[in-house]
C-alpha positions in Angstrom: 26.7 12.0 -0.9 27.9 9.0 -2.9 28.7 7.1 0.3 25.0 6.7 0.9 24.7 4.5 -2.2 24.7 0.8 -1.7 26.4 -1.8 -3.8 23.2 -2.3 -5.7 23.3 1.2 -7.1 25.0 0.4 -10.4 24.8 2.6 -13.6 21.6 0.9 -14.6 19.9 1.6 -11.3 21.1 5.2 -11.4 19.7 5.6 -15.0 16.4 4.1 -13.8 16.3 6.6 -11.0 17.1 9.6 -13.3 14.4 8.4 -15.8 11.8 7.9 -13.1 12.7 11.1 -11.4 12.3 13.0 -14.7 8.8 11.5 -15.2 7.8 12.4 -11.6 9.3 15.9 -11.9 7.3 16.5 -15.1 4.3 16.8 -12.8 6.0 19.3 -10.5 7.2 21.4 -13.4 3.7 21.1 -15.0 2.1 22.6 -11.8 4.3 25.5 -11.9 3.8 26.0 -15.6 0.1 25.8 -15.1 0.2 29.0 -13.0 1.8 30.9 -15.9 -0.7 29.4 -18.4 -3.8 30.3 -16.4 -2.8 33.8 -15.1 -0.8 34.9 -18.1 -1.6 33.0 -21.3 -5.3 32.6 -20.7 -5.7 36.1 -19.3 -3.9 37.5 -22.3 -6.6 36.1 -24.6 -9.1 38.6 -23.2 -6.8 41.3 -21.8 -3.7 41.5 -23.9 -1.2 43.6 -21.9 2.6 43.7 -22.0 2.7 43.4 -18.2 1.7 39.8 -18.4 5.2 38.9 -19.5 6.4 40.2 -16.2 4.0 37.9 -14.5 5.7 34.9 -16.1 9.0 36.2 -14.9 7.8 36.7 -11.3 6.2 33.2 -11.2 9.4 31.6 -12.5 11.6 33.6 -10.1 9.5 32.8 -7.0 9.4 29.2 -8.0 13.2 29.1 -8.6 13.8 30.6 -5.1 11.7 28.1 -3.3 13.1 25.2 -5.3 16.6 26.4 -4.6 16.0 26.7 -0.9 14.5 23.2 -0.7 17.3 21.8 -2.8 19.9 23.2 -0.4 18.0 22.0 2.6 17.5 18.4 1.4 21.2 17.5 1.9 21.3 18.0 5.7 17.7 16.8 5.9 18.6 13.4 4.4 21.7 13.1 6.6 19.5 13.6 9.6 16.5 11.4 8.7 17.6 9.3 5.8 14.6 10.4 3.8 13.6 13.4 1.7 11.0 15.6 3.2 8.5 13.6 5.2 6.3 13.9 8.3 9.3 15.5 10.1 8.6 18.6 8.2 5.1 18.8 9.8 6.2 17.9 13.2 9.2 20.3 13.0 6.7 23.1 12.1 4.9 22.3 15.4 8.1 22.3 17.4 10.0 25.1 19.1 10.6 27.2 16.0 13.2 29.5 17.7 15.2 26.6 18.9 14.8 25.0 15.5 16.0 28.1 13.7 19.2 28.4 15.7 19.9 24.7 15.3 19.7 25.2 11.5 22.1 28.1 11.8 24.6 26.4 14.0 24.5 22.8 12.8 23.2 22.8 9.2 24.7 25.9 7.6 21.5 27.9 7.1 23.3 31.2 6.3 25.6 29.9 3.6 23.0 27.5 2.2 20.5 30.4 2.0 23.2 32.5 0.3 23.7 29.8 -2.3 19.9 29.5 -2.9 19.7 33.3 -3.5 22.6 33.2 -5.9 20.9 30.4 -7.8 17.7 32.3 -7.9 19.5 35.4 -9.4 21.0 33.2 -12.1 17.7 31.6 -12.9 16.0 35.0 -13.0 18.6 36.2 -15.6 18.2 33.0 -17.8 14.4 33.2 -17.6 14.4 36.9 -18.4 16.5 36.2 -21.6 14.3 33.3 -22.5 11.1 35.4 -22.3 12.6 37.9 -24.7 13.2 35.1 -27.3 11.0 35.5 -30.4 8.2 33.0 -30.8 6.2 31.8 -33.8 2.9 33.7 -34.0 -0.3 31.8 -34.6 -1.5 32.0 -38.3 -3.8 34.8 -39.2 -6.9 32.8 -40.2 -9.9 34.3 -42.0 -13.4 33.0 -41.6 -15.3 31.6 -38.6 -14.8 27.9 -39.6 -11.0 27.9 -39.9 -10.7 29.8 -36.7 -13.1 27.4 -34.9 -11.2 24.4 -36.2 -7.9 25.8 -35.3 -9.1 26.7 -31.8 -10.5 23.2 -31.4 -7.3 21.5 -32.4 -5.2 23.8 -30.2 -7.5 23.1 -27.3 -7.2 19.4 -27.9 -3.5 19.5 -28.1 -3.2 21.5 -24.8 -5.6 19.1 -23.1 -3.7 16.0 -24.3 -0.3 17.5 -23.3 -1.9 18.4 -19.9 -2.8 14.8 -19.4 0.7 13.7 -20.3 2.2 16.0 -17.8 -0.5 15.2 -15.1 0.3 11.5 -15.1 4.0 11.8 -15.4 4.7 10.9 -19.1 1.6 8.7 -19.3 -2.1 9.2 -20.1 -3.9 7.3 -17.3 -3.5 6.6 -13.6 -2.6 2.9 -14.0 0.6 3.8 -15.8 1.3 7.0 -14.0 4.2 7.8 -11.6 3.6 9.3 -8.2 5.3 9.5 -4.8 3.7 6.3 -3.7 5.1 4.0 -6.4 8.3 5.8 -7.5 10.7 3.7 -5.4 11.7 1.5 -8.3 15.4 1.0 -7.6 17.2 -1.4 -5.2 18.8 1.5 -3.4 17.0 3.4 -0.6 19.0 6.6 -1.3 18.3 6.5 -5.0 14.6 6.0 -4.3 14.5 9.2 -2.2 16.5 11.0 -4.8 13.7 10.3 -7.3 11.4 12.4 -5.3 11.9 16.1 -6.2 11.3 18.6 -3.4 7.7 19.4 -4.6 6.7 15.8 -4.6 8.4 15.1 -1.3 6.5 18.0 0.3 3.3 16.8 -1.4 3.9 13.4 0.4 4.3 15.2 3.7 1.1 17.1 3.0 -0.8 13.9 2.4 0.5 12.4 5.6 -0.4 15.5 7.6 -4.0 15.6 6.3 -4.5 11.9 7.1 -3.2 12.4 10.6 -6.0 14.8 11.4 -8.2 12.8 13.7 -11.3 14.6 12.7 -10.8 13.4 9.2 -10.8 9.7 10.1 -14.4 8.2 10.3 -15.0 6.2 13.4 -12.3 7.8 15.5 -13.8 9.1 18.7 -10.9 9.8 21.1 -13.2 11.3 23.8 -14.7 7.9 24.3 -11.4 6.0 24.5 -12.1 4.7 28.0 -15.4 3.0 27.1 -13.9 1.5 23.9 -11.0 0.0 26.0 -13.4 -1.7 28.4 -15.5 -3.0 25.4 -12.8 -4.2 23.0 -11.8 -7.5 24.7 -14.4 -7.7 27.6 -12.3 -6.1 30.4 -15.2 -4.1 31.8 -13.8 -3.9 35.3 -10.1 -3.1 34.5 -8.8 0.3 35.6 -5.3 1.0 34.4 -3.6 3.8 32.5 -2.1 1.6 29.7 -3.8 0.3 26.6 -2.1 -3.0 26.4 -3.9 -4.8 29.3 -7.2 -4.0 27.8 -6.3 -5.8 24.6 -5.3 -9.1 26.4 -7.1 -12.2 25.3 -6.7 -15.8 26.6 -6.2 -18.8 24.3 -8.8 -21.6 24.8 -6.3 -24.3 24.0 -4.6 -25.7 20.9 -6.9 -27.2 18.3 -4.3 -28.6 16.0 -0.7 -30.1 16.6 1.9 -27.4 16.9 3.2 -26.8 13.3 7.0 -26.4 12.7 6.5 -23.8 10.0 3.7 -21.4 9.5 3.3 -19.6 6.1 1.1 -16.5 5.8 1.0 -15.7 2.0 -0.2 -12.3 0.9 -0.8 -12.6 -2.9 -0.4 -9.4 -4.8 -3.9 -8.4 -6.1 -5.3 -11.8 -5.2 -8.9 -11.1 -5.6 -11.4 -13.8 -4.6 -13.8 -13.5 -7.6 -11.8 -15.9 -9.9 -12.5 -18.6 -7.3 -16.2 -18.4 -7.7 -17.9 -21.2 -9.6 -19.3 -18.8 -12.2 -15.7 -18.0 -13.3 -14.4 -21.6 -13.0 -13.9 -21.8 -16.8 -11.3 -19.2 -16.6 -9.1 -21.7 -14.8 -7.1 -18.9 -13.2 -7.7 -20.0 -9.6 -7.6 -23.8 -9.9 -4.7 -24.1 -7.5 -6.2 -22.2 -4.6 -9.6 -23.8 -5.3 -8.0 -27.3 -4.9 -6.4 -26.4 -1.6 -9.7 -25.1 -0.3 -11.5 -28.2 -1.4 -8.9 -30.6 0.1 -9.8 -32.6 3.2 -7.1 -30.6 5.1 -8.4 -27.2 3.8 -10.8 -24.6 5.0 -12.0 -21.5 3.2 -14.5 -18.7 3.7 -15.9 -16.2 1.3 -16.6 -13.7 4.1 -13.1 -12.1 4.1 -11.8 -8.6 3.5 -8.3 -7.1 3.1 -7.1 -4.4 5.5 -7.3 -1.9 2.7 -7.0 -1.2 -0.9 -3.3 -1.0 -1.4 -0.3 -3.3 -0.6 1.4 -1.3 2.1 -1.6 -1.2 4.4 -2.0 -4.9 4.1 1.5 -5.5 5.1 1.6 -3.0 7.9 -1.7 -4.3 9.1 -0.4 -7.8 9.4 2.9 -6.7 11.0 1.4 -4.2 13.6 -2.1 -5.6 14.0 -3.5 -2.2 13.3 -6.4 -1.3 10.9 -6.4 1.2 8.1 -7.2 4.6 9.6 -5.5 6.7 6.9 -2.3 7.0 9.0 0.6 5.2 7.5 2.5 3.3 10.4 5.6 3.2 8.1 5.8 7.0 8.4 5.3 7.3 12.1 8.3 7.8 14.3 6.7 5.7 17.0 6.7 2.6 14.7 10.5 2.6 14.8 10.8 3.4 18.5 8.4 0.9 20.1 6.6 -2.3 19.3 2.8 -2.0 19.2 1.0 -4.3 21.7 -0.8 -6.0 18.8 2.3 -6.6 16.7 2.4 -10.2 15.4 6.2 -11.1 15.8 6.6 -10.9 19.6 3.5 -13.0 20.1 4.7 -15.9 17.9 8.2 -15.5 19.5 6.6 -16.3 22.9 5.6 -19.6 21.4 9.2 -20.3 20.3 9.0 -19.3 16.7 11.4 -17.2 14.7 9.5 -14.7 12.5 10.7 -13.7 9.0 9.4 -11.7 6.1 9.9 -12.7 2.5 9.2 -10.2 -0.2 9.5 -10.5 -4.0 10.3 -6.8 -4.3 12.7 -4.1 -3.2 13.3 -4.2 0.7 13.3 -0.5 1.0 9.9 0.0 -0.8 7.8 2.2 1.4 10.1 1.4 4.3 8.6 -2.1 4.7 11.9 -3.6 5.7 12.4 -1.0 8.4 8.9 -1.4 9.7 9.0 -5.2 10.0 12.4 -5.3 11.7 11.4 -2.5 14.1 8.2 -4.4 15.0 10.1 -7.5 16.1 10.7 -9.6 12.9 14.0 -11.5 13.0 14.8 -11.3 9.3 13.7 -9.4 6.2 14.4 -10.9 2.7 13.8 -8.9 -0.5 14.8 -10.2 -3.9 18.3 -8.7 -3.9 19.0 -10.6 -0.6 18.5 -14.0 -2.4 20.1 -12.8 -5.6 17.1 -13.2 -7.8 17.0 -11.6 -11.2 14.8 -8.5 -11.6 11.6 -9.3 -13.5 9.9 -5.9 -13.5 10.2 -2.5 -11.8 8.5 -4.0 -8.8 10.9 -7.0 -8.2 11.4 -10.6 -9.2 9.2 -13.4 -10.3 7.3 -15.1 -7.5 8.8 -18.5 -8.6 12.4 -17.2 -7.7 11.3 -16.1 -4.3 9.6 -19.4 -3.4 12.6 -21.3 -4.7 14.8 -19.3 -2.4 12.5 -19.8 0.5 12.3 -23.5 -0.1 16.1 -23.8 0.0 16.2 -21.8 3.2 13.7 -24.0 5.1 16.2 -26.8 5.7 18.4 -24.6 7.9 15.5 -22.9 9.8 14.2 -23.4 13.3 10.4 -23.3 13.7 9.5 -20.1 11.8 6.4 -18.0 11.0 6.9 -16.7 7.5 5.0 -13.6 6.2 5.3 -13.7 2.4 4.4 -11.0 -0.1 4.3 -11.8 -3.8 4.8 -9.2 -6.6 4.3 -10.7 -10.1 0.6 -10.1 -10.4 1.1 -6.4 -10.8 1.3 -3.9 -13.7 3.2 -3.9 -15.9 2.0 -7.3 -16.9 5.1 -8.3 -18.8 5.6 -11.9 -17.8 6.3 -14.4 -20.6 3.0 -16.3 -20.1 3.7 -18.8 -22.9 7.0 -19.8 -21.4 5.3 -20.3 -18.1 2.8 -22.6 -19.7 -0.3 -20.4 -19.9 -2.6 -20.7 -22.9 -3.4 -17.0 -23.5 -5.4 -17.6 -26.6 -7.7 -19.9 -24.7 -8.0 -17.4 -22.0 -8.9 -14.6 -24.5 -11.7 -16.8 -25.8 -13.1 -17.3 -22.2 -12.8 -13.6 -21.3 -14.7 -12.7 -24.4 -17.7 -14.5 -23.1 -17.8 -12.3 -20.0 -20.6 -9.9 -20.6 -19.1 -6.8 -19.0 -15.5 -7.2 -19.9 -14.2 -3.8 -21.1 -11.1 -5.2 -22.8 -11.2 -9.1 -22.8 -7.8 -9.5 -24.2 -6.2 -7.3 -21.6 -8.2 -9.1 -18.9 -6.8 -12.4 -20.2 -3.3 -11.2 -19.8 -4.0 -10.0 -16.2 -5.7 -13.4 -15.4 -2.5 -15.0 -16.9 -0.5 -13.3 -14.2 -3.0 -14.3 -11.6 -2.8 -17.8 -12.8 1.0 -17.8 -12.5 0.8 -16.6 -8.9 -1.8 -19.2 -8.1 0.3 -21.9 -9.7 3.5 -20.9 -8.0 1.9 -20.6 -4.6 0.1 -23.9 -4.9 3.2 -25.8 -6.1 5.1 -24.3 -3.1 2.4 -25.3 -0.6 2.2 -28.9 -1.9 6.0 -29.4 -2.1 6.5 -28.0 1.3 3.6 -30.0 2.8 5.3 -33.1 1.5 8.7 -32.2 2.9 7.4 -30.8 6.1 4.1 -32.5 6.9 3.7 -30.4 10.1 3.3 -27.2 8.3 0.4 -24.7 8.3 -0.6 -22.3 5.5 -2.8 -19.3 5.3 -3.4 -17.9 1.8 -5.0 -14.5 1.2 -4.5 -11.4 -0.9 -3.2 -8.0 -0.1 -6.1 -6.4 -1.9 -8.7 -7.1 -4.6 -9.1 -3.7 -6.3 -7.3 -3.3 -9.7 -8.5 -6.3 -11.6 -12.3 -6.7 -12.0 -14.2 -9.1 -14.2 -16.0 -6.3 -15.9 -16.9 -2.6 -15.9 -19.6 -3.1 -13.2 -18.2 -5.5 -10.7 -20.1 -6.4 -7.6 -18.8 -5.0 -4.3 -17.7 -8.5 -3.4 -15.8 -8.9 -6.7 -14.2 -5.6 -6.2 -13.2 -5.9 -2.6 -13.0 -9.5 -1.3 -9.8 -11.6 -1.1 -9.5 -15.3 -0.3 -8.9 -16.9 3.1 -7.7 -20.4 2.8 -6.3 -22.4 5.8 -4.5 -25.6 4.8 -2.3 -28.0 6.6 -1.9 -30.5 9.4 -4.9 -30.7 11.6 -7.1 -28.5 9.5 -10.7 -29.7 8.9 -13.8 -28.3 7.3 -15.2 -27.5 10.6 -12.1 -26.1 12.3 -13.7 -22.7 12.0 -17.4 -21.8 11.8 -18.8 -22.1 8.4 -18.3 -18.9 6.4 -16.6 -17.3 9.3 -16.3 -13.5 9.0 -12.8 -12.1 9.1 -10.1 -9.8 7.7 -6.3 -9.5 7.8 -6.3 -8.5 11.5 -8.2 -11.7 12.4 -5.5 -13.9 11.0 -2.9 -13.7 13.8 -5.4 -14.2 16.7 -7.0 -17.1 14.8 -3.6 -18.8 14.4 -2.7 -18.3 18.0 -6.0 -19.8 19.1 -5.3 -22.8 16.9 -1.8 -23.6 18.2 -1.3 -21.9 21.6 -1.8 -23.8 24.8 -4.7 -23.0 27.0 -4.1 -19.9 29.1 -1.7 -18.3 26.7 -2.1 -14.5 26.7 -2.1 -12.6 23.4 -3.2 -9.1 22.3 -5.5 -8.2 19.5 -7.9 -5.5 18.5 -10.2 -8.0 16.9 -11.3 -11.5 18.0 -10.2 -14.8 16.6 -12.3 -16.4 13.8 -12.4 -19.5 15.9 -14.9 -17.8 18.3 -17.2 -16.7 15.5 -16.1 -13.1 14.8 -19.2 -11.0 14.1 -17.9 -8.5 11.5 -15.0 -7.3 9.3 -14.3 -4.0 7.7 -11.6 -2.0 6.1 -11.4 1.7 4.9 -14.4 1.5 2.7 -16.3 -1.8 3.0 -17.8 -4.1 5.6 -19.0 -7.7 6.0 -21.4 -9.3 8.4 -24.2 -11.9 8.3 -23.3 -13.0 4.8 -23.6 -9.4 3.5 -21.1 -7.0 2.1 -21.8 -3.2 2.0 -20.2 0.2 1.8 -19.2 2.0 5.0 -20.4 5.3 3.4 -24.0 5.0 2.2 -26.4 2.1 2.3 -25.3 0.0 -0.6 -25.2 -3.7 0.5 -25.6 -7.1 -1.1 -25.6 -10.8 -0.2 -22.5 -13.0 -0.8 -22.7 -15.7 -3.4 -24.8 -18.6 -2.3 -25.6 -17.2 1.1 -28.7 -16.0 2.9 -28.6 -12.8 4.9 -30.5 -11.0 7.6 -31.6 -7.5 7.1 -29.0 -4.9 6.3 -29.6 -2.8 9.4 -28.9 -5.7 11.8 -25.7 -6.7 9.9 -24.6 -3.1 9.8 -25.2 -2.7 13.5 -22.7 -5.4 14.2 -20.1 -3.4 12.2 -20.9 -0.2 14.0 -20.5 -1.9 17.4 -16.9 -2.8 16.5 -15.5 -0.3 14.2 -15.4 2.8 16.4 -13.6 0.9 19.2 -11.0 -0.7 16.8 -10.3 2.6 14.9 -10.1 4.8 18.0 -7.7 2.6 19.9 -5.6 2.1 16.8 -5.5 5.9 16.3 -4.4 6.3 19.9 -1.7 3.8 19.6 -0.3 5.5 16.5 -0.6 9.0 17.7 -0.2 8.9 21.5 1.3 5.5 22.3 0.4 3.0 25.0 -0.5 5.5 27.7 -4.2 6.6 28.0 -3.3 9.7 30.0 -3.6 12.9 28.0 
């Protein structure tokens, strides 16, 4: 299948895929080995029987058979779907199985592929049988309780440490582990799918299937879809069988001059807490603080991301749908039809081109396919603008913004959705070369009372500082060249970098919202307006669209004083932030708040309608007929 490789798949990329795949498959092999360890080795300590050796042989043989079958099947599967096993497995299981069986026989060579799998299984059975007869080194015969106890303790510790090493894919913690969500590290989509062994690919499909169960998504109440549709945008008297008309909103009239270029910047791990006055001495967020404080700048602390990971932030912006534990990038519907709330078609109606700029690999998590399928005109990943690779995730932010700056001169009026990557593990940027005083930062982070590892936090803040500096420099240079520009700066998520071991919920969750550019004033939006990623597009449309312009959104614009914001775990309302599960809540910095119950009620009035309609769009489409 070498024809599926792109020009980017050179020897180095293939080597990277092999290495990453080996790390990932260590977890799969470890899971199979664990069965033998538990049911044979551990049982043998208390019930030593020769038959346990046969148990190892059976476990290995059964595993070999299934792995051989899956390996044979992945060739036609990839040719059909251009992915290793995904949600099609689950959907196929629910399809006409008889028809599916004969299709596999007639079109995909099921008989001969199954014969090859059986042949491989016999070969592996023979090899394993020989290996299990190989002599092993016996444990030393120790005398005395203390030597036995010490030897047992050491052996237990070694097994435990080795188990961790296997569990995290040749690592010892989650941050540096490899899993199906972050293993797409090459520039080639085919290689990225090859990295996934069959066990991990099926594990991915299992995760998707579980999340698609509507009963497992808090707030989804499909039986009340009709009442939610009438509530969501105030269309109480509307009676139609499609969702889209219920989501229609009418712009009240432009509040600023029409900008030529609009830039929506999603900063990787751009948490809001470094912007707080109490952390000003860290000087990590001086750039965005200066934009927020400018006469043509507006900011609010009452802002949440769409979720806790990058993909849901991007898909939320692109589709206008919230996190409901269903990944739009793995829904067939996403690639067949444009959601009513998608951002690109709405800006196109105002005469804009809509482009996505990404500092990473275009094929990562199918983001390029999602954006183009949802109406974007162009997608640019770092190979597209020939930027050098800085880490496994992509290029330096500076290279991306340099490429975008050169591109602007030849562009028509354009909305740019931009995703940075540098502020992400591994933190391997040469901070000294970029002008960051790491030693000074270490001295400052050492003053933080709850910092777990001040030196490591200083390195992370150095990468945050680099992102902040690059973005700010780009905003100022672009604003000078194109005065009629509008900028929105926010983060994809906040979780990952906290100021200490016990961060506040605000520090752990909130991301910035800064609006900057021509026509922006301090009172262009209500003071401390509440919002999240899904509020950005309707807010921009209300700012620039003519009166009477129709647009579609699940949530209101921040210009009208939105009441609440939420994501998968957290809510904001009335100057408060709280957890969706449980009663934990606190005030935002420098703000007074009403009682928790009143604030939470505003969230509960909005959340079920937004989530239920989003679930319906993802699972059933635009029609409300069962």
